C-alpha positions as CSV (number, residue, x, y, z in Angstrom):
1,M,0.0,0.0,0.0
2,G,0.9,3.6,-0.3
3,A,1.9,6.1,2.3
4,R,-0.4,6.1,5.3
5,A,-2.2,8.5,7.6
6,D,0.9,9.6,9.6
7,V,2.0,11.6,6.6
8,Q,1.2,15.3,6.9
9,F,-1.2,15.7,3.9
10,D,-1.7,19.5,4.7
11,D,2.1,20.1,4.2
12,A,2.0,18.3,1.0
13,V,-0.8,20.2,-0.6
14,A,-0.3,23.7,0.9
15,S,-1.4,26.1,-1.7
16,P,0.5,29.3,-2.7
17,D,-2.8,31.0,-2.9
18,D,-3.4,30.6,0.9
19,L,-6.7,28.8,0.5
20,P,-9.3,29.1,3.3
21,K,-9.1,26.3,5.9
22,A,-12.4,24.7,4.7
23,E,-11.1,24.5,1.1
24,K,-7.7,23.2,2.2
25,A,-9.4,20.5,4.3
26,I,-11.1,19.4,1.1
27,Q,-7.8,18.9,-0.6
28,V,-6.4,17.0,2.3
29,D,-9.5,14.7,2.4
30,A,-9.3,14.3,-1.4
31,L,-5.9,12.7,-1.0
32,T,-7.2,10.3,1.7
33,G,-10.2,9.6,-0.6
34,L,-7.8,8.8,-3.5
35,R,-6.2,6.1,-1.3
36,G,-9.7,4.7,-0.5
37,F,-10.6,4.7,-4.1
38,A,-7.5,2.8,-5.0
39,A,-8.2,0.2,-2.3
40,L,-11.7,-0.3,-3.6
41,A,-10.3,-0.7,-7.1
42,V,-8.1,-3.5,-5.8
43,V,-11.0,-5.3,-4.1
44,A,-13.2,-5.0,-7.2
45,V,-10.6,-6.6,-9.5
46,H,-9.9,-9.4,-7.0
47,A,-13.6,-10.0,-6.3
48,S,-14.6,-10.1,-10.0
49,G,-11.9,-12.6,-10.7
50,R,-13.8,-15.2,-8.7
51,T,-17.0,-14.8,-10.7
52,D,-18.1,-15.6,-14.2
53,F,-18.4,-11.8,-14.8
54,D,-15.4,-10.3,-16.6
55,W,-13.0,-8.5,-14.2
56,F,-14.4,-5.2,-13.1
57,G,-12.4,-2.0,-12.9
58,I,-9.0,-1.0,-14.1
59,H,-6.5,-3.8,-13.9
60,G,-3.3,-2.7,-12.0
61,Y,-4.6,0.8,-11.1
62,G,-4.9,0.1,-7.4
63,P,-1.3,-0.7,-6.4
64,V,0.0,1.8,-9.1
65,S,-2.1,4.6,-7.6
66,L,-0.8,3.8,-4.1
67,F,2.8,3.8,-5.3
68,V,2.2,7.2,-6.9
69,L,0.7,8.6,-3.7
70,S,3.7,7.2,-1.7
71,G,6.1,8.9,-4.0
72,F,4.2,12.2,-3.7
73,L,4.0,12.2,0.1
74,L,7.3,10.8,1.0
75,Y,9.6,12.7,-1.4
76,R,8.3,16.1,-0.4
77,P,10.8,16.7,2.5
78,W,13.7,15.7,0.2
79,S,12.5,18.2,-2.4
80,V,12.3,20.9,0.3
81,W,15.9,20.2,1.3
82,A,17.2,19.9,-2.3
83,L,15.8,23.4,-3.0
84,G,17.5,24.8,0.1
85,R,14.2,25.6,1.9
86,G,14.6,23.1,4.8
87,T,16.9,20.8,6.7
88,R,17.8,17.3,5.4
89,P,15.2,14.7,6.5
90,E,16.3,12.4,9.4
91,V,16.7,8.9,8.0
92,R,16.3,7.3,11.5
93,T,13.0,9.0,12.1
94,F,11.8,8.1,8.6
95,A,12.7,4.5,9.0
96,R,11.1,4.2,12.4
97,R,7.8,5.7,11.2
98,R,7.7,3.6,8.0
99,L,8.4,0.3,9.8
100,L,5.9,1.0,12.5
101,R,3.4,2.0,9.9
102,I,3.5,-1.2,7.9
103,F,4.7,-4.1,10.0
104,P,2.4,-4.2,13.1
105,A,-0.8,-4.5,11.1
106,Y,0.8,-6.7,8.5
107,L,2.1,-9.2,11.0
108,V,-1.1,-9.3,13.0
109,V,-3.1,-10.1,9.8
110,M,-0.5,-12.5,8.5
111,F,-0.5,-14.7,11.6
112,A,-4.3,-14.5,11.9
113,I,-4.7,-15.7,8.3
114,A,-2.0,-18.4,8.8
115,V,-4.3,-19.9,11.5
116,M,-7.5,-19.6,9.5
117,L,-6.1,-20.5,6.1
118,P,-3.4,-23.1,6.5
119,E,-2.5,-23.0,2.7
120,S,-1.3,-19.4,3.2
121,Q,1.4,-20.5,5.6
122,P,5.0,-20.1,4.3
123,N,7.1,-23.1,3.4
124,G,9.8,-23.8,6.0
125,P,12.0,-21.5,8.0
126,D,13.2,-19.6,4.9
127,G,9.6,-19.0,3.8
128,W,8.6,-17.7,7.2
129,L,11.6,-15.4,7.3
130,R,10.7,-14.0,3.9
131,A,7.1,-13.6,4.9
132,V,7.9,-11.8,8.2
133,T,10.4,-9.4,6.4
134,L,8.1,-8.8,3.4
135,T,10.8,-10.1,1.0
136,G,8.6,-12.8,-0.5
137,T,9.0,-11.4,-4.0
138,F,12.6,-12.5,-3.9
139,A,11.6,-16.2,-4.2
140,S,9.3,-18.0,-6.6
141,D,7.2,-19.5,-3.8
142,G,7.2,-16.3,-1.7
143,L,3.5,-15.3,-2.4
144,R,1.2,-17.7,-0.7
145,P,-2.5,-18.4,-1.5
146,G,-4.8,-15.8,0.0
147,F,-1.9,-13.3,0.6
148,E,-0.6,-12.7,-2.9
149,Q,-1.6,-9.1,-2.8
150,T,1.2,-8.4,-0.3
151,W,3.7,-8.3,-3.2
152,S,3.0,-4.6,-3.4
153,L,4.1,-4.1,0.3
154,G,7.4,-5.7,-0.6
155,T,7.8,-3.3,-3.5
156,E,6.9,-0.3,-1.3
157,L,9.3,-1.5,1.4
158,S,12.0,-1.4,-1.3
159,W,11.0,2.2,-2.1
160,Y,11.4,3.0,1.6
161,V,15.0,1.6,1.5
162,A,15.9,3.3,-1.8
163,L,14.3,6.7,-1.0
164,P,16.9,8.1,1.4
165,F,19.7,7.2,-1.0
166,L,17.9,8.6,-4.0
167,G,16.9,11.8,-2.1
168,L,20.5,12.2,-0.8
169,V,22.1,11.9,-4.2
170,A,19.5,14.3,-5.8
171,G,19.9,16.7,-3.0
172,L,23.7,16.8,-3.0
173,V,23.7,17.4,-6.8
174,A,21.0,20.1,-6.5
175,R,22.5,22.0,-3.6
176,R,25.6,22.8,-5.6
177,R,23.5,24.8,-8.1
178,T,21.3,27.8,-8.1
179,P,17.7,27.4,-7.0
180,R,16.5,27.1,-10.6
181,G,19.3,24.7,-11.4
182,A,18.5,22.7,-8.3
183,F,14.9,22.4,-9.4
184,W,15.6,21.2,-12.9
185,S,18.5,18.9,-12.0
186,T,16.3,17.1,-9.4
187,L,13.4,16.8,-11.9
188,G,15.9,15.4,-14.5
189,L,17.1,12.7,-12.0
190,L,13.5,11.7,-11.3
191,A,12.9,11.4,-15.1
192,L,15.6,8.8,-15.2
193,S,13.1,6.4,-13.7
194,I,11.4,6.2,-17.1
195,P,14.2,4.4,-18.9
196,V,14.9,2.3,-15.8
197,T,11.4,1.0,-15.7
198,I,11.2,0.4,-19.4
199,A,14.5,-1.5,-19.4
200,W,13.6,-3.6,-16.5
201,R,10.2,-4.6,-17.9
202,I,11.8,-5.5,-21.3
203,W,14.6,-7.5,-19.6
204,T,12.1,-9.6,-17.5
205,E,10.1,-10.3,-20.6
206,V,13.1,-11.2,-22.8
207,E,14.5,-13.5,-20.1
208,D,11.1,-14.9,-19.4
209,L,11.5,-14.3,-15.7
210,G,7.9,-13.4,-14.9
211,K,6.5,-16.9,-15.1
212,E,8.6,-18.7,-12.6
213,F,10.0,-15.9,-10.5
214,T,8.7,-12.6,-9.3
215,Y,11.2,-10.2,-10.8
216,S,8.4,-8.3,-12.5
217,F,7.3,-7.2,-9.0
218,W,10.6,-5.6,-8.0
219,L,11.0,-1.9,-7.5
220,P,12.6,-1.1,-10.9
221,G,9.5,-2.2,-12.7
222,F,7.4,0.4,-10.8
223,L,10.0,3.0,-10.1
224,V,8.4,5.4,-12.6
225,C,5.2,5.3,-10.4
226,F,7.0,6.4,-7.3
227,A,9.1,9.0,-9.2
228,G,6.0,10.3,-11.0
229,G,4.4,11.1,-7.6
230,A,7.6,12.6,-6.4
231,A,7.8,14.8,-9.5
232,V,4.3,16.2,-8.7
233,A,5.5,17.0,-5.2
234,H,8.7,18.6,-6.5
235,V,6.9,20.8,-9.0
236,L,4.6,22.1,-6.2
237,E,7.6,22.8,-4.1
238,G,9.2,24.6,-7.0
239,E,6.1,26.8,-7.3
240,K,6.2,27.6,-3.6
241,A,9.9,28.6,-4.0
242,G,9.0,30.9,-6.9
243,I,11.0,28.9,-9.4
244,V,8.2,27.8,-11.6
245,D,4.8,29.3,-12.4
246,L,1.9,26.8,-12.6
247,T,-0.8,29.3,-13.4
248,R,-1.3,27.9,-16.9
249,V,-1.1,24.3,-15.6
250,R,-3.7,25.0,-12.9
251,G,-5.9,26.6,-15.5
252,W,-5.9,23.4,-17.5
253,F,-6.7,21.3,-14.5
254,Q,-9.4,23.7,-13.4
255,R,-11.3,22.9,-16.6
256,S,-13.3,20.2,-14.9
257,W,-14.8,18.9,-18.1
258,L,-11.4,18.5,-19.7
259,L,-10.0,16.5,-16.8
260,F,-13.1,14.3,-16.8
261,V,-12.8,13.6,-20.5
262,V,-9.1,12.7,-20.3
263,V,-9.8,10.4,-17.3
264,V,-12.6,8.6,-19.2
265,V,-10.5,8.2,-22.3
266,T,-7.6,6.8,-20.3
267,V,-9.9,4.2,-18.7
268,L,-11.5,3.3,-22.0
269,V,-8.1,2.7,-23.7
270,C,-6.9,0.6,-20.7
271,N,-10.1,-1.5,-21.0
272,S,-10.0,-1.7,-24.7
273,A,-8.5,-4.5,-26.9
274,L,-5.2,-2.6,-26.7
275,G,-5.1,-3.6,-23.0
276,G,-5.8,-7.2,-23.7
277,P,-8.8,-9.5,-22.8
278,T,-11.2,-8.3,-20.1
279,A,-11.3,-11.7,-18.5
280,Y,-8.6,-13.1,-16.1
281,V,-6.5,-14.7,-18.8
282,P,-2.8,-14.2,-19.8
283,A,-2.1,-11.0,-21.7
284,T,0.7,-10.3,-24.1
285,F,3.7,-8.1,-23.2
286,S,2.4,-5.1,-25.2
287,E,-1.1,-5.5,-23.6
288,R,0.4,-5.5,-20.1
289,Q,2.4,-2.4,-20.8
290,V,-0.7,-0.6,-22.1
291,R,-2.5,-1.4,-18.9
292,F,0.5,-0.3,-16.8
293,G,0.9,2.9,-18.8
294,C,-2.8,3.8,-18.6
295,S,-2.9,3.0,-14.9
296,T,0.1,5.2,-14.2
297,L,-1.3,8.0,-16.3
298,L,-4.7,7.8,-14.5
299,A,-3.0,7.8,-11.1
300,L,-1.0,10.8,-11.9
301,L,-4.0,12.7,-13.4
302,L,-6.1,12.0,-10.3
303,L,-3.3,13.0,-8.0
304,A,-2.6,16.2,-9.9
305,G,-6.3,17.0,-10.1
306,A,-6.7,16.6,-6.4
307,V,-4.0,19.2,-5.6
308,L,-4.4,21.5,-8.6
309,C,-8.1,21.7,-9.2
310,R,-10.3,24.1,-7.3
311,P,-11.6,22.4,-4.1
312,T,-15.1,23.0,-5.4
313,S,-14.6,21.0,-8.6
314,W,-15.9,17.5,-9.1
315,L,-12.7,15.5,-8.4
316,P,-11.9,16.9,-5.0
317,R,-15.5,16.9,-4.0
318,V,-16.0,13.2,-4.9
319,M,-12.7,12.1,-3.3
320,S,-13.4,14.0,-0.1
321,T,-16.7,12.4,0.6
322,R,-17.1,10.9,4.0
323,F,-17.3,7.4,2.6
324,L,-14.1,7.5,0.6
325,T,-12.1,9.3,3.3
326,A,-13.2,6.6,5.8
327,I,-12.2,3.9,3.4
328,G,-8.9,5.7,2.8
329,R,-8.2,5.8,6.6
330,W,-8.9,2.1,6.9
331,S,-7.5,1.2,3.5
332,F,-4.4,-0.7,4.7
333,G,-6.5,-3.1,6.8
334,I,-9.0,-3.5,4.0
335,Y,-6.1,-4.2,1.6
336,L,-4.7,-6.9,3.9
337,W,-8.0,-8.6,4.8
338,H,-10.0,-8.6,1.6
339,L,-8.1,-11.4,-0.3
340,P,-8.0,-13.9,2.6
341,V,-11.8,-13.2,3.0
342,I,-12.4,-13.9,-0.7
343,V,-10.4,-17.2,-0.4
344,L,-12.2,-18.3,2.8
345,L,-15.7,-17.6,1.3
346,E,-15.4,-18.6,-2.3
347,D,-16.1,-22.3,-1.8
348,D,-19.4,-21.6,0.1
349,F,-20.6,-18.6,-1.9
350,V,-22.3,-20.0,-5.0
351,H,-24.3,-17.0,-6.3
352,R,-21.7,-15.4,-8.5
353,T,-23.2,-15.4,-11.9
354,G,-23.7,-12.3,-14.0
355,F,-23.3,-8.7,-12.9
356,G,-25.9,-9.1,-10.2
357,G,-24.0,-12.0,-8.7
358,F,-20.8,-9.9,-8.9
359,L,-22.4,-7.0,-7.0
360,L,-23.7,-9.4,-4.3
361,W,-20.3,-11.1,-4.0
362,M,-18.6,-7.7,-3.9
363,S,-21.0,-6.4,-1.2
364,C,-20.3,-9.5,1.0
365,I,-16.5,-9.0,0.7
366,L,-16.8,-5.3,1.6
367,A,-19.2,-6.0,4.4
368,I,-16.6,-8.2,6.1
369,S,-13.4,-6.4,5.0
370,I,-14.4,-2.9,5.9
371,P,-15.1,-3.6,9.6
372,L,-12.0,-5.7,9.8
373,G,-10.0,-2.8,8.3
374,A,-11.6,-0.3,10.6
375,A,-10.8,-2.5,13.7
376,T,-7.2,-3.0,12.5
377,Y,-6.8,0.7,12.1
378,A,-8.2,1.5,15.6
379,W,-6.5,-1.3,17.5
380,V,-3.2,-1.8,15.7
381,E,-2.4,0.9,13.2
382,S,-3.4,4.0,15.2
383,P,-1.5,3.0,18.4
384,A,1.6,2.1,16.2
385,I,1.4,5.6,14.5
386,S,1.2,7.3,17.9
387,W,4.2,5.3,19.1
388,S,6.2,6.1,16.0
389,K,5.8,9.8,16.6
390,K,7.2,9.7,20.1
391,K,10.7,11.1,20.5
392,P,13.4,8.7,21.4
393,R,14.4,8.8,25.1
394,S,17.9,10.1,24.2
395,T,16.2,13.1,22.5
396,D,14.0,13.7,25.5
397,R,17.0,13.5,27.9
398,A,18.9,15.9,25.8
399,A,16.0,18.3,25.8
400,V,15.6,18.2,29.6
401,T,19.4,18.7,30.0
402,G,19.3,21.6,27.7
403,A,16.4,23.2,29.5
404,A,18.1,22.8,32.9
405,S,21.4,24.2,31.7
406,P,21.7,28.0,31.4
407,S,22.5,29.3,27.9
408,P,25.7,31.2,27.5
409,R,23.6,34.2,26.6
410,D,21.8,34.0,29.9
């Protein structure tokens, strides 16, 4: 899944126009709603795959959208530092918050499902080690039945490891230049993700690695998604620094009808013959790349629309509804629980014919997964988030010592 609720959305979308608090709150909620929309897209695709109704939704959009959001939210502090407008992000704090954000909920669900669904249990000590550390994609048998969706958590964990190195390199290069040079050099380095992702996808196809191993799930194959979200954040920071003027770009995005048309066309192309069969059957390399390209474009369009459109336009209003923001808040738990729920119920749920059967099946999955996701957020995720924000004892001790000792200026 993408970045979670502990990220300060309001910092990420602060507008140079100083929007009123009510309108700014809509933008913040819209980002949360985007995460909820992506989670629902994942559930829809997985649920429809167990019916005789062709898969429903946009294949691949869910994880791609969450990767884009993760890049947008987590790269922002590095962009601020690269442009000379803030201090360098503390890697130790970043690592603590990221690990406590993902692993507590993941481990709770993983062990619970291992009890309820024995076939999901890893194979041997090595398998358990890979499962616990979210490195299952580094082995051909690492993704177990009922928990295959966790491949994206392994990919995102790789992004967490790579981000400090990528941010540091980009920042060191940028800070040797003028503010304008720093902006464009960082954007150029982010653009290098395009040839990296293309080359990785071609290599895994040529070597035929996707059938027996999970190389296609590794970070290079999705680096452009994270970097695309990071580029959106960097451009917004460039606007705040007065380096670039986004007036014309905002004007295009504020044409609500135009954004709607582009979104619809992107979805139609993705679901057309160019994107391959609509049913869950193998697709060709070119068809998979059309799906991936459309999903990435759609995720970037919706993200950019959420932060560049007027808060009163259709996209922020839809994404900031109470339903989608609630789903976004609970999305990690829903993401973890929904596929095991599907596997556990599919043998006993026989009414899955036609579109009506799909809707009934989807409703049952959500009726179980949403409460489980909400409970996981309340009892596991939220306490872990609060714990991750506590200052280390050494920091507290230093603060107390500093407060007790008189300053030289005193």
